[in-house]
C-alpha positions as a Markdown table, in Angstrom:
| # | Residue | x | y | z |
|---|---|---|---|---|
| 1 | Unk | 22.7 | 122.7 | 13.4 |
| 2 | Unk | 26.3 | 123.9 | 12.7 |
| 3 | Unk | 29.0 | 122.2 | 10.5 |
| 4 | Unk | 32.9 | 123.5 | 11.1 |
| 5 | Unk | 35.5 | 122.3 | 8.6 |
| 6 | Unk | 38.6 | 120.8 | 10.0 |
| 7 | Unk | 41.0 | 121.7 | 7.7 |
| 8 | Unk | 44.5 | 124.0 | 6.9 |
| 9 | Unk | 44.1 | 123.9 | 3.0 |
| 10 | Unk | 43.0 | 127.1 | 1.8 |
| 11 | Unk | 41.6 | 125.8 | -1.4 |
| 12 | Unk | 39.4 | 123.6 | 0.4 |
| 13 | Unk | 38.3 | 126.0 | 2.9 |
| 14 | Unk | 37.2 | 128.6 | 0.3 |
| 15 | Unk | 35.2 | 126.0 | -1.1 |
| 16 | Unk | 33.2 | 124.9 | 1.5 |
| 17 | Unk | 33.0 | 128.4 | 3.2 |
| 18 | Unk | 31.6 | 129.7 | -0.2 |
| 19 | Unk | 29.0 | 127.0 | -1.0 |
| 20 | Unk | 28.0 | 125.5 | 2.0 |
| 21 | Unk | 27.5 | 127.9 | 5.1 |
| 22 | Unk | 30.4 | 126.6 | 6.9 |
| 23 | Unk | 29.9 | 128.1 | 10.7 |
| 24 | Unk | 33.7 | 127.9 | 11.2 |
| 25 | Unk | 37.3 | 126.6 | 10.3 |
| 26 | Unk | 38.9 | 124.5 | 12.8 |
| 27 | Unk | 42.6 | 123.1 | 12.8 |
| 28 | Unk | 45.4 | 122.2 | 15.1 |
| 29 | Unk | 49.3 | 121.8 | 14.4 |
| 30 | Unk | 49.0 | 118.1 | 12.7 |
| 31 | Unk | 46.3 | 119.2 | 10.3 |
| 32 | Unk | 48.5 | 122.5 | 9.5 |
| 33 | Unk | 51.7 | 120.3 | 8.8 |
| 34 | Unk | 49.4 | 117.7 | 6.9 |
| 35 | Unk | 47.7 | 120.2 | 4.7 |
| 36 | Unk | 51.1 | 122.2 | 4.1 |
| 37 | Unk | 49.4 | 125.3 | 5.5 |
| 38 | Unk | 50.2 | 128.1 | 7.8 |
| 39 | Unk | 48.8 | 130.2 | 10.4 |
| 40 | Unk | 49.4 | 133.2 | 8.2 |
| 41 | Unk | 47.7 | 131.8 | 5.1 |
| 42 | Unk | 44.5 | 131.0 | 7.3 |
| 43 | Unk | 44.6 | 134.4 | 8.7 |
| 44 | Unk | 44.5 | 136.0 | 5.2 |
| 45 | Unk | 42.2 | 133.7 | 3.5 |
| 46 | Unk | 39.3 | 132.8 | 6.0 |
| 47 | Unk | 36.7 | 135.4 | 5.8 |
| 48 | Unk | 36.3 | 137.6 | 8.9 |
| 49 | Unk | 32.8 | 136.4 | 9.3 |
| 50 | Unk | 33.8 | 132.9 | 9.9 |
| 51 | Unk | 35.2 | 131.6 | 13.0 |
| 52 | Unk | 38.9 | 130.4 | 12.8 |
| 53 | Unk | 39.9 | 127.9 | 15.5 |
| 54 | Unk | 43.7 | 127.8 | 16.2 |
| 55 | Unk | 45.8 | 126.1 | 18.3 |
| 56 | Unk | 48.5 | 126.7 | 21.1 |
| 57 | Unk | 51.6 | 124.5 | 21.1 |
| 58 | Unk | 52.9 | 125.7 | 24.7 |
| 59 | Unk | 52.7 | 123.2 | 27.6 |
| 60 | Unk | 52.6 | 125.3 | 30.7 |
| 61 | Unk | 49.9 | 127.8 | 31.6 |
| 62 | Unk | 52.0 | 130.9 | 31.2 |
| 63 | Unk | 53.3 | 129.9 | 27.8 |
| 64 | Unk | 49.9 | 129.0 | 26.8 |
| 65 | Unk | 48.3 | 132.3 | 27.8 |
| 66 | Unk | 51.0 | 134.3 | 26.0 |
| 67 | Unk | 50.4 | 132.3 | 22.7 |
| 68 | Unk | 46.8 | 132.6 | 22.9 |
| 69 | Unk | 47.0 | 136.4 | 23.0 |
| 70 | Unk | 49.5 | 136.3 | 20.3 |
| 71 | Unk | 46.8 | 134.1 | 17.9 |
| 72 | Unk | 44.0 | 136.6 | 18.9 |
| 73 | Unk | 46.0 | 139.7 | 18.0 |
| 74 | Unk | 45.9 | 138.2 | 14.4 |
| 75 | Unk | 42.4 | 138.7 | 13.6 |
| 76 | Unk | 39.0 | 139.3 | 15.4 |
| 77 | Unk | 37.7 | 136.2 | 14.2 |
| 78 | Unk | 40.0 | 133.8 | 15.9 |
| 79 | Unk | 39.1 | 131.4 | 18.9 |
| 80 | Unk | 42.2 | 129.5 | 20.6 |
| 81 | Unk | 41.9 | 125.9 | 20.9 |
| 82 | Unk | 43.7 | 124.9 | 24.4 |
| 83 | Unk | 44.1 | 121.1 | 25.0 |
| 84 | Unk | 42.4 | 120.1 | 28.4 |
| 85 | Unk | 45.5 | 119.3 | 30.4 |
| 86 | Unk | 46.3 | 120.3 | 33.9 |
| 87 | Unk | 48.3 | 123.5 | 32.5 |
| 88 | Unk | 45.8 | 123.9 | 30.0 |
| 89 | Unk | 42.5 | 124.1 | 32.4 |
| 90 | Unk | 44.7 | 126.7 | 34.4 |
| 91 | Unk | 45.3 | 129.1 | 31.6 |
| 92 | Unk | 41.7 | 128.8 | 30.4 |
| 93 | Unk | 40.4 | 129.8 | 33.9 |
| 94 | Unk | 43.1 | 132.6 | 34.0 |
| 95 | Unk | 41.8 | 133.6 | 30.5 |
| 96 | Unk | 38.4 | 133.8 | 31.2 |
| 97 | Unk | 39.3 | 136.1 | 34.1 |
| 98 | Unk | 40.5 | 138.2 | 31.7 |
| 99 | Unk | 37.2 | 138.1 | 29.9 |
| 100 | Unk | 38.9 | 135.9 | 26.8 |
| 101 | Unk | 36.9 | 132.8 | 25.6 |
| 102 | Unk | 38.6 | 129.6 | 24.7 |
| 103 | Unk | 38.0 | 126.0 | 23.5 |
| 104 | Unk | 39.1 | 122.9 | 25.4 |
| 105 | Unk | 40.1 | 120.6 | 22.8 |
| 106 | Unk | 41.4 | 116.8 | 23.3 |
| 107 | Unk | 38.1 | 116.1 | 25.6 |
| 108 | Unk | 38.2 | 112.2 | 26.3 |
| 109 | Unk | 35.7 | 112.2 | 29.0 |
| 110 | Unk | 32.8 | 113.7 | 30.7 |
| 111 | Unk | 34.7 | 114.7 | 33.7 |
| 112 | Unk | 37.3 | 116.5 | 31.5 |
| 113 | Unk | 34.3 | 118.4 | 29.6 |
| 114 | Unk | 32.9 | 119.4 | 33.3 |
| 115 | Unk | 36.1 | 120.4 | 34.5 |
| 116 | Unk | 37.0 | 122.6 | 31.4 |
| 117 | Unk | 33.6 | 124.2 | 31.6 |
| 118 | Unk | 34.0 | 124.8 | 35.4 |
| 119 | Unk | 37.4 | 126.5 | 34.7 |
| 120 | Unk | 35.6 | 128.7 | 32.1 |
| 121 | Unk | 35.9 | 127.1 | 28.4 |
| 122 | Unk | 33.2 | 128.6 | 26.2 |
| 123 | Unk | 33.6 | 125.6 | 24.0 |
| 124 | Unk | 34.8 | 121.9 | 24.6 |
| 125 | Unk | 35.7 | 119.4 | 21.5 |
| 126 | Unk | 35.1 | 115.6 | 22.6 |
| 127 | Unk | 37.5 | 113.6 | 20.2 |
| 128 | Unk | 34.7 | 110.9 | 19.2 |
| 129 | Unk | 36.7 | 108.4 | 17.2 |
| 130 | Unk | 39.7 | 108.7 | 19.2 |
| 131 | Unk | 37.8 | 107.7 | 22.5 |
| 132 | Unk | 36.3 | 104.9 | 20.3 |
| 133 | Unk | 39.9 | 103.7 | 19.6 |
| 134 | Unk | 40.5 | 103.8 | 23.5 |
| 135 | Unk | 37.5 | 101.3 | 23.8 |
| 136 | Unk | 35.4 | 104.1 | 25.0 |
| 137 | Unk | 32.1 | 104.9 | 23.6 |
| 138 | Unk | 32.9 | 108.2 | 22.1 |
| 139 | Unk | 29.4 | 109.0 | 20.8 |
| 140 | Unk | 27.7 | 108.0 | 24.2 |
| 141 | Unk | 30.6 | 110.1 | 26.0 |
| 142 | Unk | 29.7 | 113.0 | 24.0 |
| 143 | Unk | 26.1 | 112.6 | 24.5 |
| 144 | Unk | 26.6 | 112.4 | 28.3 |
| 145 | Unk | 28.4 | 115.6 | 28.2 |
| 146 | Unk | 25.3 | 117.3 | 26.5 |
| 147 | Unk | 23.0 | 115.8 | 29.0 |
| 148 | Unk | 24.9 | 117.1 | 32.2 |
| 149 | Unk | 25.3 | 120.4 | 30.6 |
| 150 | Unk | 21.9 | 120.6 | 29.6 |
| 151 | Unk | 20.4 | 119.5 | 33.0 |
| 152 | Unk | 23.0 | 121.8 | 35.1 |
| 153 | Unk | 22.2 | 124.4 | 32.5 |
| 154 | Unk | 26.1 | 124.8 | 31.8 |
| 155 | Unk | 26.9 | 127.9 | 29.3 |
| 156 | Unk | 29.3 | 125.9 | 27.1 |
| 157 | Unk | 28.6 | 124.7 | 23.3 |
| 158 | Unk | 30.0 | 121.4 | 22.3 |
| 159 | Unk | 31.8 | 121.3 | 19.0 |
| 160 | Unk | 32.3 | 117.3 | 18.5 |
| 161 | Unk | 35.6 | 116.3 | 16.6 |
| 162 | Unk | 37.6 | 113.3 | 15.8 |
| 163 | Unk | 35.1 | 111.3 | 13.3 |
| 164 | Unk | 35.9 | 108.2 | 11.2 |
| 165 | Unk | 32.8 | 108.1 | 9.2 |
| 166 | Unk | 29.4 | 109.6 | 8.7 |
| 167 | Unk | 27.3 | 107.4 | 10.4 |
| 168 | Unk | 29.1 | 108.8 | 14.1 |
| 169 | Unk | 28.2 | 112.3 | 13.0 |
| 170 | Unk | 24.9 | 111.3 | 12.1 |
| 171 | Unk | 24.2 | 109.5 | 15.3 |
| 172 | Unk | 25.3 | 112.6 | 17.4 |
| 173 | Unk | 23.0 | 115.0 | 15.1 |
| 174 | Unk | 20.2 | 112.8 | 15.7 |
| 175 | Unk | 20.5 | 113.0 | 19.3 |
| 176 | Unk | 20.8 | 116.6 | 19.7 |
| 177 | Unk | 24.5 | 117.6 | 19.4 |
| 178 | Unk | 24.2 | 120.8 | 17.6 |
| 179 | Unk | 27.6 | 121.4 | 16.1 |
| 180 | Unk | 30.4 | 119.1 | 14.7 |
| 181 | Unk | 33.8 | 119.7 | 12.9 |
| 182 | Unk | 34.8 | 117.3 | 10.2 |
| 183 | Unk | 37.3 | 116.9 | 7.5 |
| 184 | Unk | 36.7 | 117.7 | 3.8 |
| 185 | Unk | 36.7 | 113.7 | 3.0 |
| 186 | Unk | 33.7 | 113.2 | 5.3 |
| 187 | Unk | 32.2 | 116.3 | 4.5 |
| 188 | Unk | 31.9 | 115.6 | 0.8 |
| 189 | Unk | 30.1 | 112.4 | 1.8 |
| 190 | Unk | 27.6 | 114.5 | 4.0 |
| 191 | Unk | 26.8 | 116.8 | 1.2 |
| 192 | Unk | 26.9 | 114.3 | -1.9 |
| 193 | Unk | 24.8 | 111.3 | -1.9 |
| 194 | Unk | 25.6 | 109.3 | -5.1 |
| 195 | Unk | 21.9 | 108.3 | -5.5 |
| 196 | Unk | 20.6 | 111.9 | -5.1 |
| 197 | Unk | 23.2 | 112.6 | -8.2 |
| 198 | Unk | 22.0 | 109.7 | -10.1 |
| 199 | Unk | 18.3 | 110.7 | -9.4 |
| 200 | Unk | 18.9 | 114.2 | -10.9 |
| 201 | Unk | 20.7 | 112.6 | -13.9 |
| 202 | Unk | 17.8 | 110.3 | -14.6 |
| 203 | Unk | 15.0 | 113.6 | -14.6 |
| 204 | Unk | 17.1 | 115.4 | -17.0 |
| 205 | Unk | 17.4 | 112.2 | -19.2 |
| 206 | Unk | 13.7 | 111.7 | -18.9 |
| 207 | Unk | 13.0 | 115.0 | -19.9 |
| 208 | Unk | 15.4 | 115.3 | -22.9 |
| 209 | Unk | 14.5 | 111.8 | -24.3 |
| 210 | Unk | 10.6 | 113.0 | -24.2 |
| 211 | Unk | 11.3 | 116.6 | -25.6 |
| 212 | Unk | 14.6 | 116.1 | -27.4 |
| 213 | Unk | 15.9 | 119.2 | -25.5 |
| 214 | Unk | 17.0 | 120.0 | -21.8 |
| 215 | Unk | 15.3 | 123.6 | -21.9 |
| 216 | Unk | 12.5 | 123.3 | -19.3 |
| 217 | Unk | 10.2 | 126.1 | -20.7 |
| 218 | Unk | 9.3 | 124.6 | -24.0 |
């Protein structure tokens, strides 16, 4: 199981990368704007042994290819995210021909994921909750992508994205999705269960009440 952090906030990234074995950091232009970050800061502060996913802005395939190469030149740990538009798919195919792996993002259907993989995407990012907002079952669509990839032995990794709550994350993990990218708010709820925190406090309080000390070896 792999967890990716969806953030452009350097302090948040450093916290989760250092403490919770985050596989990579993912972001897009809107996340960078929201978090007040920059590509330069991300390149400088994300450890080189952690994958950094950055997204293009260009809309035409020539521009997408140019921006992809510009981004990749910044650091060896960068993987470029390309929206799975028709022009994006062309760019993904042409880049694959040059030996460049990319992530097809903004996936809203099984067919779209299959076409991205067919064009050579190394990764696809289905937008789980955004599909739900369109009255598409985002969890089922993501699991259907996995089913087809597995049955047809398609070498393309699913990194599920766009979550509203931890229940969505858990449902995918239980059903075999091996990688998710989530924001810091949901990450906090994944790693911190208040009942566990209270249980740890209760153990310490019981020991202190019994022995008048929190020294374990007494």
